[in-house]
C-alpha positions in Angstrom: 32.7 -6.8 2.6 29.1 -6.8 3.7 26.4 -7.2 1.0 25.2 -3.6 1.6 28.6 -2.2 1.0 27.8 -2.4 -2.7 25.6 0.0 -4.5 22.8 -1.4 -6.6 23.1 -1.1 -10.4 20.2 1.5 -10.3 22.6 3.9 -8.6 24.6 4.0 -11.8 21.8 4.6 -14.3 23.3 6.7 -17.1 26.9 6.3 -15.8 29.8 6.5 -18.1 32.4 3.9 -17.2 36.1 4.5 -17.8 39.1 2.2 -17.7 42.8 2.7 -18.4 43.8 2.9 -22.0 46.5 0.3 -21.3 43.9 -2.3 -20.4 43.7 -5.1 -22.9 40.4 -5.4 -24.7 39.2 -8.6 -23.0 41.1 -8.3 -19.7 39.8 -8.0 -16.2 40.3 -4.5 -15.1 38.8 -1.9 -12.7 36.5 0.7 -14.2 35.4 4.0 -12.6 32.4 6.2 -12.9 31.0 9.3 -11.1 27.5 9.2 -9.6 25.9 12.1 -11.3 22.3 11.6 -10.2 22.9 11.9 -6.5 21.3 14.8 -4.6 24.1 15.8 -2.1 23.1 17.7 1.0 25.2 19.5 3.6 24.4 21.3 6.9 23.6 25.0 6.5 26.0 25.9 9.3 28.9 24.8 7.0 28.2 27.5 4.3 30.6 30.2 5.5 33.8 28.2 5.3 32.8 25.1 3.3 34.3 22.7 5.9 31.7 20.1 5.8 30.6 16.7 4.7 27.7 15.9 2.4 25.2 13.1 2.5 23.2 11.6 -0.3 20.8 8.7 -0.7 22.4 6.1 -3.0 20.0 3.3 -3.5 19.7 1.4 -0.2 22.8 3.1 1.3 23.7 6.7 2.3 26.8 8.1 0.8 29.1 10.5 2.7 31.8 12.7 1.0 34.0 15.7 1.7 32.4 18.8 0.2 35.7 20.5 -0.5 36.5 17.7 -3.1 33.1 17.8 -4.6 32.4 15.2 -7.3 36.0 13.9 -7.1 35.6 13.0 -3.4 35.7 9.3 -2.5 32.3 8.2 -1.2 31.9 6.3 2.0 28.7 4.1 2.2 26.6 3.4 5.3 23.2 1.8 5.9 20.4 4.1 7.2 20.7 2.2 10.6 24.4 3.1 10.8 23.8 6.8 10.0 20.9 6.8 12.6 23.2 5.4 15.3 25.9 8.0 14.5 23.4 10.9 14.5 21.9 9.6 17.8 25.4 9.6 19.4 26.1 13.1 18.0 22.8 14.4 19.5 23.8 12.9 22.9 27.2 14.6 22.8 29.1 11.3 22.5 31.5 12.9 20.0 31.9 16.3 21.5 35.4 15.5 22.7 36.5 15.3 19.0 35.9 19.0 18.3 
């Protein structure tokens, strides 16, 4: 993974971490949390049918999630430069063949 694939600890301020009850007290395990302080935004054109993705600034990265899943959606992370390149391609019609 690239260094910017990880969110900074400030993105998790106030987070409540959870791990499986079966985890041993001092064992290495995976913990999960929701990012509650993110300000998610979606396009106004998606309002009638709720078929959209949402974007949020998450520290130095931009998160992307499926609005239908809401807070339970997995979050993809991209740098601002990656999002800018995607938006530039979309404005130029480079992805029109996909819809």
